[in-house]
C-alpha positions, 0 to 999 in steps of 0.5 A: 500500499502507498503509505500516508503522506507523512512518513517517520522522520518526516517532521512538518511545521504548520498551524494547528486549528481548533474550534474552541474560539473562532477568533483565537489565533492559530497555534504553531507547531510541528507534526510527525509519525513515530513508528511505535506511538503513531502521530505525535505533535509538539507545540512551543510557547512562552507561558508569560508572553501574553495574548500571543501564546494565550491558547497553548498556555490554556492547553498546557499550563499548570500541567493540565490536559486541556487540549481540544480533543480534535484538531486540524494541522495545516502546513504548506502541502499537507492537511490532516484531521487529528482526533482524540488528542491527548497531552503526553508531557509538558516541558517548562524551560527558562525561555520556552515551554513545549507541549507534546501531544499524542494523536489516536487517529489521524486522517489525511483530509479535513472533515467537512463537519464540525471539527469537534465531531468525533471520527465516525466512518462507513468504510475502512480498508486494511492492507494486510501483509501477505494477503495478496499472494495468499488469495491469488486475486488480481486486478489485472487481466491479460489477453494475447493476440497474434499479429500477422498471418499464419505464415508470417507472425509480426508479434504479439499484441497484449491487452490489459484490463485493470479492474478491482476484483472481488473474492467474497463478502461475509457478515460480521455482526453489523459489518459487511466484510469484503475481500477485494483487489485495490490497485493504483499507479505504481508511481515510477518514471521508468518506461513501462506499466507500473501498477500496485496490485493488492488485495485488501479487506474492507468493513462497511457499516450502514451508519458511520461508526468509530474507527475502533468498531471497524478495527475490531472486525478487521482483527478478527480476520487478521488473526485468522489469516495469521493462523493460516499462513503461519507467520505475522499478518501485519496491517500495513495501512489503512484508509477510510471513506465517509461523506464527511471526508468528501469533496465539497463544491462552492454550492455546499454539495458533497461530490464524491467521497474518496478513500483517505489514508488513516493512521491509528495509534493501535496499529501504526507500529505494525505498518513498519515492521520487517516482513517476517521470515518464512520456514518449512511449516509456515506454508499456508494450512488453508487456501482461499477455496477452503474458506466460505462466507458462512465459515468466516461468519462463524469464526467472527461470532466465536472469536470473543469466546476463542480468544484464550486459545487464539491470541497466545498463538497469534502473538507468537506468530507475530514476533519476528524473532521470538525465542523458543521458550516463547513458542513453547509457552504461547503454544501450550497456553493455546493447547491448554485452553482448546483441549476442554473445547475439543473434548475427551479422545479415546486412550487419554487415560494414561495422561490424566492425574487423579482422573483430571486432564493435565497439559498432556491430555490437551496435547493428546486431544489436539494430536488425535483431532488433527490425526498427527501420525507420531510414528517418526518419533514416538511409539504412540500419540500418548508418548508424543503428547507426554514429551511435549507436555514435559518440555513445556513443564520443564520451561515453565517451572523452576523447580524442574532443574535446567532448561531442556537442551537447546535443540529440544526447545527449538523443535518442540517450540516449532511443533507446538506452534504448528499443532496449536494452529492446526488444532484451532483451524480444524474447528473452522467449518468446512476446513477439517479435511484440509488441516488433516491433510496438512498434518500429513504434508511435506511441511510436517514430515520435514519437521519430523525429519529434522528432528530425527536428523538431529538425534531427537527421539521420544523415550518414556514421555520425554524428548531425548537426544541420546542414542 
């Protein structure tokens, strides 16, 4: 996606316009983007300088946060609507005072209504890392036509048709969600055709809603997509659309509402993260054809009650350089939470303690539900489940002595994370068969083969590196 016109490190000087008093002078300051905290502003003033700095003195004086909730920033070539501004610090100097603001949401356009009105939009679009490649959706169609006669070929004519293509749409509560392609000029001065062709997820409500309502629905899909592809699915940017951000003519009529870039403090840190590395088990567990609108609606309905096993795994996937211990702990948290949902399986008796399920029981239920073949490493599924549980308990509990062998942690973390993904996605309506095929895929086989090559086996319910 094309990033917002204000990039990290690009500090702009301009004026901040507010609606407290139309006669009050504009406030001069600077605006920039912080890669972790979002849009920030800095306003210098002199508290004892009289009317010239009366407005910023009123905002920041005595350490109080009296900043208007919404502001408009204008510079020579930039106009930004700032919503939910908060004072994060004030600096009192001997000659100059400084007030600093953090902005919850910034739209790179001016709202047509009162500046004080909260930001509410009917549509929000998110660009999510990897969505285009996974979906295979494209805005470009090519037609090849030979030029010349049958006996004298002069060349080939290529006709390109460029238009947005829709994957499918589904309902998430009051929101209508869509997967659709998004294309724009690539902006290159080099000869040839240069297009940015991406796939985005879009939410639409019948009535304008806060950005937070839209993002809550987008996170449900993003977390599902992260589980599918096996790596961090980051928000790479947002755009919003609403009549109040439209184009107004001299006769005060709104003529269309283009999509406008949005920076939200809650997601901006994802925009600038490096693209995650891929490894053997990070191939998608599901293809787009494995999903249906009904399955996506079901996922959204179950999302809130499923967070205890969804969020630990997706959090581990989004860490670009996570430790093996993190993977083990997070994956086990998901397995422990989803075990009771999967329910009892035949033969889990040896994993029970006083007739109650243990973490080994929950690992066993996950392994049985997705039909993982344990024979490359263990004599039984029970033995493999107990080995995964033993590694988790040894990492977690200090009274278990030293940490497990480094190779054991590395492979146990990878295997636990793949297993938790399969257990969660296997519940998705219509996806169980594809997940079970993945459990027998080359990716899982190579994971087991790597453990064998490095001398790791399961003996008496524990991973061992000794022959």
